[in-house]
C-alpha positions in Angstrom: -3.4 3.4 16.2 -0.8 5.4 15.6 1.7 4.3 11.9 4.8 4.8 13.7 3.2 2.1 16.3 3.4 -0.5 13.8 6.2 -2.9 12.8 6.1 -2.1 8.9 5.6 0.8 7.4 5.5 1.5 3.6 5.6 4.7 2.0 4.4 4.8 -1.5 2.6 7.6 -3.5 3.3 8.7 -7.5 6.4 9.5 -8.7 8.3 12.9 -7.6 5.7 14.1 -4.7 8.8 13.4 -1.8 8.2 10.0 -0.5 11.6 9.7 0.9 11.8 13.0 2.2 8.5 11.8 4.1 10.0 8.5 4.9 13.0 10.2 6.3 10.9 12.3 8.4 9.0 9.7 9.8 12.1 7.6 10.8 13.2 10.5 12.7 9.8 11.0 14.3 10.0 7.6 15.7 13.5 8.0 16.7 11.8 11.0 19.2 9.4 7.9 20.6 12.3 6.2 21.5 12.0 3.7 19.0 15.1 2.1 17.1 13.9 2.2 13.3 15.5 1.1 10.1 15.1 2.9 6.7 14.7 1.2 3.6 15.1 1.8 0.2 14.7 -0.2 -2.8 17.5 -0.9 -5.2 20.5 1.5 -5.6 18.6 4.6 -5.9 21.1 6.6 -3.1 18.5 8.8 -2.3 19.0 8.2 1.3 22.4 9.0 1.1 21.6 12.4 -0.4 19.6 13.1 2.4 21.9 11.8 5.2 25.0 11.7 3.4 25.6 7.8 4.0 26.5 5.3 1.5 23.9 2.3 1.5 24.7 0.3 -1.3 26.3 -2.7 -0.1 23.0 -3.4 1.8 24.8 -2.8 5.4 22.8 -1.6 8.0 24.5 1.7 8.9 23.4 4.4 11.5 22.4 7.6 9.9 21.3 9.7 12.5 20.9 8.5 16.6 18.7 5.3 16.8 17.9 5.7 13.0 19.7 3.2 10.5 19.1 2.4 6.8 19.7 -0.1 4.2 19.2 -0.6 0.6 17.9 -3.7 -0.8 19.1 -5.2 -3.9 17.1 -7.9 -5.5 19.6 -9.6 -6.7 21.4 -10.0 -3.6 18.0 -10.8 -2.1 17.3 -13.4 -4.3 20.8 -15.2 -3.3 20.1 -14.5 0.3 16.9 -16.5 -0.2 19.1 -19.2 -1.6 21.0 -19.6 1.5 18.5 -19.8 3.8 16.7 -22.1 1.6 19.5 -24.5 1.0 21.4 -23.9 4.0 24.9 -23.7 2.3 26.6 -20.5 1.0 28.5 -22.7 -1.5 25.3 -24.2 -3.5 23.6 -20.8 -3.0 26.6 -19.3 -4.9 26.9 -21.9 -7.7 23.0 -21.8 -8.3 22.5 -18.1 -7.8 25.5 -17.2 -10.2 24.4 -19.6 -13.0 22.7 -18.4 -16.1 19.9 -20.6 -15.8 18.7 -19.3 -12.6 19.2 -15.7 -13.3 17.0 -16.3 -16.9 14.1 -18.0 -14.8 14.2 -15.7 -11.9 14.2 -13.3 -14.4 11.2 -14.5 -15.9 9.3 -15.2 -13.0 6.5 -12.6 -12.7 6.6 -11.1 -9.5 9.8 -12.6 -8.0 11.5 -9.3 -7.4 8.8 -8.1 -5.7 8.5 -11.0 -3.8 12.3 -10.9 -2.3 12.1 -7.5 -1.9 9.0 -7.9 0.2 10.6 -10.8 2.0 13.3 -8.7 2.8 11.7 -5.6 4.4 9.4 -8.3 6.2 12.3 -10.0 7.9 13.8 -6.4 8.3 10.7 -6.1 10.7 10.5 -9.0 12.5 11.7 -9.4 16.4 13.8 -12.8 15.4 15.4 -12.3 12.2 15.8 -14.7 9.5 19.2 -13.4 8.9 20.1 -13.0 12.3 20.9 -9.1 11.7 20.0 -6.6 14.5 16.7 -5.8 15.6 14.1 -3.0 15.2 11.1 -1.5 16.8 9.9 0.0 12.9 10.8 -0.7 9.5 10.1 2.0 7.1 10.2 1.3 3.4 10.8 3.8 0.7 8.3 1.9 -1.4 8.3 2.2 -5.3 5.8 4.6 -7.1 1.8 3.5 -6.7 1.4 0.9 -9.2 4.8 -1.0 -8.3 4.1 -0.8 -4.7 0.8 -2.5 -5.4 2.6 -4.8 -7.0 5.0 -5.4 -4.0 2.3 -5.7 -1.4 0.2 -8.2 -3.7 3.6 -10.4 -4.3 2.9 -12.8 -1.3 -0.6 -13.2 -1.8 0.2 -14.0 -5.9 2.7 -16.5 -4.8 0.8 -18.2 -1.9 -1.9 -18.9 -4.2 0.5 -20.2 -7.3 2.7 -22.4 -5.4 0.6 -25.3 -4.0 3.3 -26.9 -2.0 6.8 -25.8 -0.5 9.0 -23.1 1.1 8.1 -20.7 -1.5 4.3 -21.3 -0.5 4.7 -21.3 3.3 7.1 -17.6 3.2 4.6 -16.2 1.1 1.8 -17.2 3.5 3.7 -16.1 6.5 4.6 -12.6 4.7 1.2 -11.9 3.2 -0.3 -12.4 6.8 1.9 -9.9 8.3 1.2 -7.3 5.7 -2.3 -7.6 6.0 -2.1 -7.6 9.8 -3.1 -3.9 10.5 -1.5 -4.0 13.9 1.8 -5.2 12.3 1.9 -3.4 9.1 0.9 -0.1 7.6 0.6 2.0 4.3 1.1 5.6 4.4 0.9 7.8 1.0 2.5 10.7 0.0 1.3 13.4 -2.5 1.1 16.9 -3.5 -1.5 19.3 -3.4 -2.4 19.1 -7.3 -4.8 17.0 -9.1 -3.2 14.5 -10.9 -1.1 13.3 -7.7 -4.4 13.7 -5.9 -6.4 11.3 -8.4 -3.6 8.6 -8.1 -4.2 8.5 -4.1 -7.5 8.4 -4.4 -6.9 5.7 -7.0 -4.4 4.1 -4.9 -6.7 3.8 -1.7 -9.8 2.3 -3.8 -7.5 0.0 -4.9 -5.8 -1.2 -1.9 -9.5 -1.6 -0.4 -11.0 -3.7 -3.6 -7.6 -5.8 -4.5 -6.0 -6.6 -1.3 -8.8 -5.9 1.3 -6.0 -3.3 3.1 -6.7 0.3 3.7 -4.5 3.7 3.7 -3.3 4.8 7.4 -2.7 8.4 6.6 -1.8 10.6 3.6 0.8 13.0 4.0 0.0 16.3 1.6 3.5 17.2 1.1 5.0 20.9 0.1 2.2 22.6 0.9 2.3 26.7 0.2 1.0 29.1 3.2 -2.1 30.5 3.1 -0.7 34.6 3.3 -4.1 36.0 2.6 -7.6 36.1 3.7 -10.2 36.2 0.5 -10.6 40.3 1.5 -6.8 40.9 1.6 -6.9 39.1 -1.9 -10.0 41.0 -3.4 -7.9 44.2 -2.4 -4.6 43.4 -3.9 -6.8 42.8 -6.7 -8.0 46.1 -6.7 -4.8 47.9 -6.6 -3.0 45.7 -9.4 -1.8 48.1 -12.3 -1.3 51.0 -9.8 1.9 52.4 -8.6 5.5 51.7 -9.9 6.6 49.0 -11.3 8.4 47.6 -8.5 4.8 47.8 -6.5 2.6 46.2 -9.4 5.8 43.3 -9.4 4.8 42.6 -6.0 1.3 42.8 -6.0 1.2 40.4 -8.9 3.8 38.0 -7.1 1.7 38.2 -3.9 -1.7 36.9 -6.3 0.1 34.6 -7.6 1.4 32.9 -4.8 -2.7 33.5 -2.9 -3.7 31.5 -6.1 -1.5 29.0 -5.9 -2.6 28.5 -2.1 -5.9 28.4 -2.7 -6.1 26.1 -5.8 -3.8 23.5 -3.6 -6.2 23.6 -0.6 -9.3 22.8 -2.9 -7.2 20.1 -4.0 -6.5 19.1 -0.3 -10.3 19.4 0.4 -11.1 17.2 -2.4 -8.9 14.3 -1.0 -10.3 14.8 2.3 -13.5 14.1 1.0 -12.8 11.4 -1.2 -10.5 9.4 1.3 -11.2 7.4 4.8 -7.4 7.9 5.7 -6.2 10.4 8.3 -5.0 13.8 6.4 -2.0 15.8 7.1 -0.1 18.4 5.3 3.8 19.2 5.6 4.6 22.9 4.3 7.0 23.9 1.5 10.4 23.8 2.5 12.4 26.7 0.7 15.7 25.2 0.8 17.7 24.4 -2.6 18.8 20.9 -0.9 16.9 19.5 2.3 19.4 18.7 5.2 19.1 17.2 8.8 18.0 20.2 10.1 14.5 20.8 7.6 14.1 16.8 8.2 14.0 17.4 12.0 11.4 20.3 11.9 9.3 18.2 9.3 9.8 15.2 11.4 8.4 17.2 14.7 5.5 18.3 12.7 4.5 14.5 12.0 5.5 13.5 15.5 2.3 16.1 16.9 0.2 15.1 14.1 0.2 11.0 13.7 
């Protein structure tokens, strides 16, 4: 089953590997299959804004491209939204949510931020939404980096175990069941073809399996440089290095440096392929100072073909 055919898809990985770019490209790939998609970023990070030029900071679900919507989830607002749902009163929710005692208790409760954030993205993936918002075929979450992403995934299970009775336990159990249902929820990791991000991806897959009994649906190896030379080509280039004009030597050194980088990346990708049970796919390095819709569409077409 393709990750794009699920209801909820969480995209995680080490910070700086291009999670937001991949999440946006996945959203565009899903719209190319005729789906209505919402991209969700956590906190007022404005990373999706940079890609699509839209403001998402007020939690409004806004269209970023045809069939593709975006929203930002602010934990404080989400806590108040949860209160309104539980208390059935905007007035009471406003009074309690604005009180110092409530703010102190919720800040001190470990994992509550992750739980309410997970509850919000769960709601975005439902066919009948608790908040009576628009319905989507797929919700894609630009999730926190690996460690915090795991905490977010485990929060419903943790709270279901801690809260013996009451609405928190019931809601946590519902969310946890949805997250663990492989037909409903998928997890996709993004990495760079480098040693440390690859190590973290391997660790993520093991922790998902051992701690949450979940699996990675796919791993995207991002920003892979092309292999321009064969091994024989590289040997010939090494043979002429040091000869010729200054310009020719500089060109040869540049070509050899690029070939060594591509070779090292292929080695890391091969190591990941041996260690991981998830589907592995690659995205090319994009030589652009800033990614725009055209570049995202190009990446989306690659993902659509490979997922």
